[in-house]
N, C-alpha and C positions, 0 to 999 in steps of 0.2 A: 658580752654582746649586749648593746643597749637596746632601747625601746624601738626606735626607728629601724634598725636592722632586723629585730625580730619580726616587725611588721612587713618588712621587705621579704624576708625568708618564708613566712607564712603565705604571703601573696603568691610568690613564685611557685611554692609547692602547690598551692591550691590550683594555680593555672595549670600546672603540669598535670596533676591528678584529673582535672577536668577534660584536658585534652586526651588523656589515656582512657578515660571512661567513655569518651565519644568513640575512640578507635575499638575499644572492646565491644560497644554496641554495634558498631558496623560489622566486626567479626561475627557477632551473635546473629545479626540479620542474615549474613551470607550462609551460615551454617544451619540455621534453625528454620528458615522460610523455604517454601517451594520455589523452584526456579522460575515459575510463572509470576511470582509475586515481586521478585527482584528487578530492579530498574538498572540497567547498564547503559553506559554511554553508547552511542551509535557508533557503528564501524566506519562510517563515511564522513568525510568532512562536511559534505553539503547537509548532512541530517543532523549535525551538532547544532543545538540551540544555545541561546545565551544562558538558559537554566543548565543545560549540559556542561557547558563550559565552567559555569559558577560552581556547580556541585564538585567537579572534578578539582578546581582550584580550592575549594573549601576542604576537600580530602587531603590535598597536599600540604595546605597550610597547617591544618591541625596535626598532621603528621609530623611536620617539621617542629612544630611547637612541643609536641610530645617528646620528640627525641632530642632536640637541641637545648630546650629551656632547663632540663635538670643539670645539664653539664655546664651551664652558664651561672648557676646560682653562686658558686664560690667566686666567680669573677665579679658578679654584681655586688656581692657583699664586700669584697675587697675595695672596689670602686666607691661604695657608700662610705667605708671607713676612711679611705683617703680623703674624701670630700669633707667628711666630718671633721678630720684633723685640721683642715684648712678653714673651717667654719664657712663653707661655701655652699650653703643649701643642699645638703646631701640628698634630702628626699626628692627635691624636683631634678636634680642632675642625675641621679640614679634611675628615675622613672624615665627620663629622656634617653639615657644610656640603654636601658633594657628595650625600650620601644625601638631604638635605632637598630639594636641586634635582631630583634623580632622583624623589623622592616627588611632588612637584608635577607633573612630567610623566607620572607613573604615574596620578595622579588625572585627568588630562587624557585619558589613554589610556582610562580607564574610562567618561568621558563619550563619547568617540568610539565606543566598543564599544556603549554603549546606543543611541546615535544611529543606528549601522549597524543594529542589532537592530530598532529602530522603523522604519527605512526598509524593511527587508525585510517586517515586518508590514504596511506600507502598500502593499506591491509597488511602492515606487519603486526598488528595485534588483532586477535580474535575477539569475538563478544565477551568472553570470559577473561579478557586481558592477558591471554598467553601470548607470548612472543613467537610469531611465525617465521622469523628468520634467524637461524643460529648464527650467522655471521654478526647481525646487529646485536644479538644477545651477547656474544662474546665480546664485542667492541665495548658494549656498555659496562660489562664487568671489568674490562681491562682499564678503561678510562676511570672508573671509580676506584680500582685498585692503586693506580697511579696517583689519583688525587689523594687518597688516604696516606700513601707512601710519603 
């Protein structure tokens, strides 16, 4: 492994660790603070503000980065190696490749935030984010399972 690949590896691991630290911090907040101190997104669409939407989007985006970036490290290193073999600016192309990968997951995070927003509007989610509709919970799990399959 050469110097640019080591830099790439360290950068991707550091970004993954930062995302996981943020998620652990969120978990700590939910388990250590009193319920009155916690801020949850409102349960009705009309009461969601831009800040509520942005915070939900941030949560989904960081969660996607934490889960998907570590599994993309071998792919990014392979891409960098192939670009380097072709003497084709591996650093810039690999950076663009990783950013495009994260952009796709960011778009998916937007979709999930909109879905969460709509589920609040329909009162399918309670204030603590519990699903109030067994049928929708089942459908979500089935769709996720089919996607994974």
